[in-house]
C-alpha positions as CSV (number, residue, x, y, z in Angstrom):
1,M,56.1,38.5,45.5
2,M,56.3,39.3,41.8
3,I,57.7,42.7,41.5
4,S,58.0,44.2,38.1
5,F,61.1,47.2,37.7
6,I,59.4,49.6,35.7
7,V,62.6,51.3,33.5
8,L,62.3,54.8,31.8
9,T,64.3,55.8,28.5
10,Y,65.0,57.7,26.1
11,N,67.8,57.9,23.3
12,R,70.4,56.9,26.0
13,T,71.1,53.3,25.5
14,D,74.5,53.8,26.9
15,A,73.6,54.7,30.5
16,L,70.0,52.5,30.1
17,L,72.8,49.7,29.8
18,A,74.5,50.3,32.9
19,V,71.3,50.5,34.6
20,L,70.2,46.9,33.1
21,R,74.2,45.6,34.3
22,S,73.5,46.4,37.6
23,M,69.6,44.7,37.3
24,A,70.6,41.3,36.2
25,A,72.7,40.9,39.0
26,Q,70.1,41.4,41.5
27,C,66.9,39.9,40.0
28,T,65.2,36.3,40.4
29,A,62.4,34.6,38.6
30,E,60.1,36.1,41.3
31,H,60.9,39.5,39.6
32,E,60.0,41.2,35.9
33,L,62.2,44.1,34.8
34,V,59.9,46.2,31.5
35,I,61.8,48.8,29.8
36,T,59.4,51.7,28.8
37,D,60.5,53.8,26.0
38,D,60.3,57.4,25.4
39,G,60.1,56.5,21.6
40,S,64.1,56.2,21.2
41,S,65.8,55.9,17.7
42,A,65.5,53.2,15.7
43,S,69.4,52.9,16.3
44,Q,68.7,53.4,19.7
45,V,66.5,50.2,19.9
46,E,69.1,48.1,18.0
47,L,71.4,49.1,20.3
48,L,69.5,48.0,23.1
49,Y,68.6,44.4,21.6
50,K,71.9,43.4,20.9
51,N,73.2,44.4,24.3
52,C,71.2,43.7,26.6
53,P,72.9,41.6,29.6
54,N,70.9,38.1,30.5
55,F,68.4,37.8,33.3
56,I,66.8,35.4,34.6
57,C,63.4,37.1,34.7
58,Q,61.6,38.4,32.4
59,V,62.3,41.5,30.4
60,R,60.3,43.2,28.1
61,H,60.3,46.3,25.6
62,V,57.4,48.6,25.2
63,W,58.0,52.1,23.1
64,H,55.5,54.4,21.7
65,P,56.3,57.1,19.2
66,D,58.5,60.1,20.4
67,I,55.7,63.2,20.4
68,G,58.5,64.7,22.9
69,F,59.1,65.3,26.4
70,T,55.7,62.4,27.5
71,A,57.2,60.4,31.0
72,S,54.2,60.2,32.2
73,A,52.6,58.4,29.7
74,A,55.3,55.8,28.9
75,R,55.6,54.9,32.4
76,N,51.7,54.2,32.3
77,L,52.2,52.3,29.4
78,G,55.1,50.6,31.7
79,A,52.5,50.2,34.2
80,H,50.0,48.9,32.1
81,Y,52.0,45.8,31.2
82,A,53.5,44.6,34.0
83,Q,52.8,42.1,36.0
84,G,53.2,42.7,39.3
85,K,51.5,43.5,42.3
86,Y,54.2,46.2,43.2
87,L,55.7,48.1,41.1
88,V,59.6,50.2,40.8
89,F,59.8,52.9,38.8
90,L,63.6,53.4,38.3
91,D,65.2,55.9,35.7
92,G,66.9,54.5,32.8
93,D,70.0,56.9,33.5
94,C,70.1,55.4,37.8
95,V,72.0,53.0,38.4
96,P,70.9,50.8,41.8
97,N,73.2,49.9,44.3
98,A,73.9,46.7,44.9
99,S,71.5,46.1,47.6
100,F,68.3,47.8,45.1
101,V,66.2,44.9,44.6
102,K,66.4,43.4,48.7
103,A,65.6,46.6,49.7
104,H,62.9,48.0,47.7
105,T,61.7,44.0,48.0
106,R,62.2,44.4,52.2
107,L,60.9,47.8,52.8
108,A,57.7,47.1,50.8
109,E,54.6,47.8,53.0
110,R,51.0,48.0,52.9
111,G,49.3,51.3,53.1
112,A,52.8,53.0,52.5
113,F,54.9,53.5,48.8
114,V,58.9,54.2,49.5
115,N,60.6,57.2,47.5
116,G,64.4,56.4,47.8
117,S,67.1,58.5,47.1
118,R,69.9,59.4,44.6
119,V,73.8,59.7,44.0
120,L,74.8,62.7,41.9
121,L,77.6,61.5,39.7
122,S,80.1,64.0,37.4
123,E,79.9,63.5,33.8
124,S,83.5,62.4,33.6
125,L,83.0,59.9,35.9
126,T,79.5,59.0,34.2
127,R,82.0,58.7,31.2
128,R,84.2,55.9,32.9
129,V,80.4,54.1,33.8
130,V,79.0,53.9,30.5
131,D,82.1,52.7,28.4
132,K,82.5,49.8,30.9
133,Q,85.6,51.4,32.3
134,L,84.6,51.2,36.0
135,D,82.0,49.2,37.7
136,L,79.9,50.9,40.8
137,L,78.9,48.1,42.7
138,A,82.1,46.9,42.8
139,Q,83.9,50.1,44.8
140,S,85.2,50.5,48.4
141,A,84.6,53.4,50.7
142,V,88.0,54.6,49.6
143,F,86.9,55.2,46.0
144,W,83.6,56.9,47.4
145,W,85.8,59.2,49.4
146,G,87.8,60.3,47.0
147,A,85.2,60.5,44.8
148,R,83.8,63.0,47.2
149,L,86.3,65.0,47.0
150,R,87.2,65.2,43.5
151,G,83.7,66.5,43.0
152,D,82.4,63.6,41.1
153,S,79.6,62.3,43.6
154,N,77.6,64.6,45.7
155,K,76.9,62.8,48.9
156,L,78.8,59.8,51.0
157,L,75.7,59.4,52.9
158,H,75.1,56.2,50.9
159,M,77.4,54.4,52.4
160,L,75.5,54.5,56.1
161,F,73.3,51.9,56.8
162,W,70.1,52.3,58.8
163,P,67.3,50.3,60.1
164,D,64.6,49.4,57.7
165,S,62.4,50.0,61.1
166,L,63.3,53.2,62.1
167,F,61.8,56.8,61.5
168,R,60.9,55.3,57.2
169,V,57.2,56.6,57.9
170,K,55.7,59.9,57.2
171,Q,52.6,61.2,57.2
172,G,51.1,63.5,54.9
173,F,52.5,65.0,51.8
174,R,56.0,66.7,51.7
175,W,57.4,67.9,48.6
176,R,61.2,67.7,49.3
177,G,63.3,64.4,47.9
178,I,60.0,63.0,45.9
179,R,61.5,61.3,42.8
180,S,59.6,58.9,40.2
181,C,63.4,58.0,39.4
182,N,63.5,55.7,42.4
183,L,59.5,55.1,43.7
184,G,57.8,51.5,45.1
185,V,53.8,51.1,45.1
186,W,51.3,48.9,45.5
187,R,50.0,48.0,41.8
188,S,46.5,48.7,43.9
189,D,47.5,52.0,44.8
190,F,49.2,53.0,41.4
191,V,45.2,51.8,39.7
192,A,43.3,53.5,42.4
193,V,45.3,56.9,41.4
194,N,44.8,56.3,37.9
195,G,48.4,56.5,37.9
196,F,50.7,59.4,36.7
197,D,49.0,62.4,35.3
198,E,49.5,63.1,31.7
199,T,48.0,66.7,31.5
200,F,51.3,67.2,33.0
201,E,53.0,68.5,29.8
202,G,57.1,69.5,29.7
203,W,59.4,68.3,32.6
204,G,58.3,68.7,35.9
205,H,56.3,68.1,38.9
206,E,54.3,64.5,37.4
207,D,55.6,62.7,40.1
208,A,55.2,65.3,42.8
209,D,51.5,65.4,41.7
210,F,51.2,61.7,41.8
211,V,52.7,61.4,45.9
212,L,50.1,64.4,46.6
213,R,47.1,62.0,45.1
214,L,48.2,58.7,47.2
215,S,48.7,61.1,49.7
216,H,44.5,62.0,49.2
217,L,44.3,58.4,49.4
218,G,45.8,57.9,52.2
219,I,48.8,56.5,51.2
220,R,51.8,57.3,53.6
221,R,55.6,57.8,52.4
222,K,58.3,55.5,53.2
223,N,61.6,57.0,53.5
224,G,64.6,54.5,51.1
225,F,66.9,56.5,52.3
226,L,70.6,54.4,53.0
227,A,68.8,51.5,51.5
228,T,67.7,52.1,47.9
229,E,70.3,54.3,46.8
230,V,71.0,54.9,43.2
231,Y,74.1,56.2,41.2
232,H,72.2,59.0,39.0
233,L,74.7,59.5,36.0
234,W,75.5,62.9,34.8
235,H,73.4,64.5,31.7
236,R,72.3,68.1,30.6
237,E,69.3,69.8,31.8
238,S,65.8,69.4,30.6
239,Q,64.4,71.7,29.0
240,R,62.0,73.1,32.2
241,D,59.8,76.0,30.5
242,R,56.9,74.3,31.8
243,E,57.9,73.9,35.0
244,S,56.5,76.8,36.2
245,I,53.7,75.9,35.3
246,N,53.1,72.4,36.6
247,R,54.4,73.7,39.8
248,L,51.7,76.2,40.2
249,R,49.0,73.1,39.4
250,V,50.5,70.7,42.2
251,F,50.3,73.8,44.6
252,E,46.4,74.4,43.8
253,R,45.9,70.4,43.8
254,M,47.2,70.6,47.7
255,N,43.8,73.0,48.6
256,S,42.3,70.1,47.2
257,T,41.0,65.9,47.4
258,L,41.8,65.3,44.2
259,I,43.0,61.5,43.8
260,L,42.6,60.4,40.0
261,A,44.6,61.7,37.6
262,E,42.2,63.7,34.5
263,K,44.2,61.0,32.1
264,G,46.2,58.3,33.5
265,L,46.3,54.6,33.6
266,S,42.7,54.1,32.6
267,Q,42.6,55.8,29.8
268,I,45.2,53.2,27.9
269,G,43.0,51.8,25.0
270,P,44.3,49.4,22.6
271,N,47.1,51.3,20.5
272,D,48.8,50.3,17.1
273,S,51.3,52.8,17.7
274,C,52.7,50.8,21.1
275,K,54.9,48.5,20.7
276,V,55.9,45.8,23.0
277,T,58.7,43.2,22.8
278,L,59.7,40.3,24.6
279,L,63.8,40.2,24.9
280,T,64.3,37.2,27.4
């Protein structure tokens, strides 16, 4: 089965390269990777092109102009150009663990999407990762115990094993823990809800809206915790001036049966300002 990994990035190529190094070690010829770029500068794009790791699968870079925070539009563009039957969305500052690709492959199930989880890293640990001084995937349990005690990570649960079939599938909509930085969904289900809703402006809750509409379609939530973990590199918080407005919109939609995004995947047409570059 062809799986497309869609990685969102914006002006943080050093973090993106850490993500790509992990993905390059895991992807096979049955996969593809789509870097969907929310308008990074020319210097950041050049840095990516010069330093992108070698992959044995196809890698595309899909770029559109910077007009502000438009993560939904960027993710929809990535899905538009992706060829896989199954889509895994990943943020460009979230380094996948060593079993990320295999775990998402195992957990993919018709009638469900997979919601992954993350480990938050400190600023100092993040600097070591992006400077190539530390390979997160090669670290032992002793390292992670020390990191937790020093405050360099926020949890230890990612070291535990949890069976793939035990208490993973949830019915109905639950807001808690929804993160588009680590989310797997069948392409057919993504198309059926018209993707992410681009009318959500600024930071916040476009992912909750997406999951809510999936639940209205009858798609169940499957937890990917203790399997599809990612290491979330530190960054300053984004401006959240639209967060409360976006949250209210989701609350309003919880009382509806809305399935289709107002502006989403199906509204993508010929776009001269979008640039698609094949990297491998």
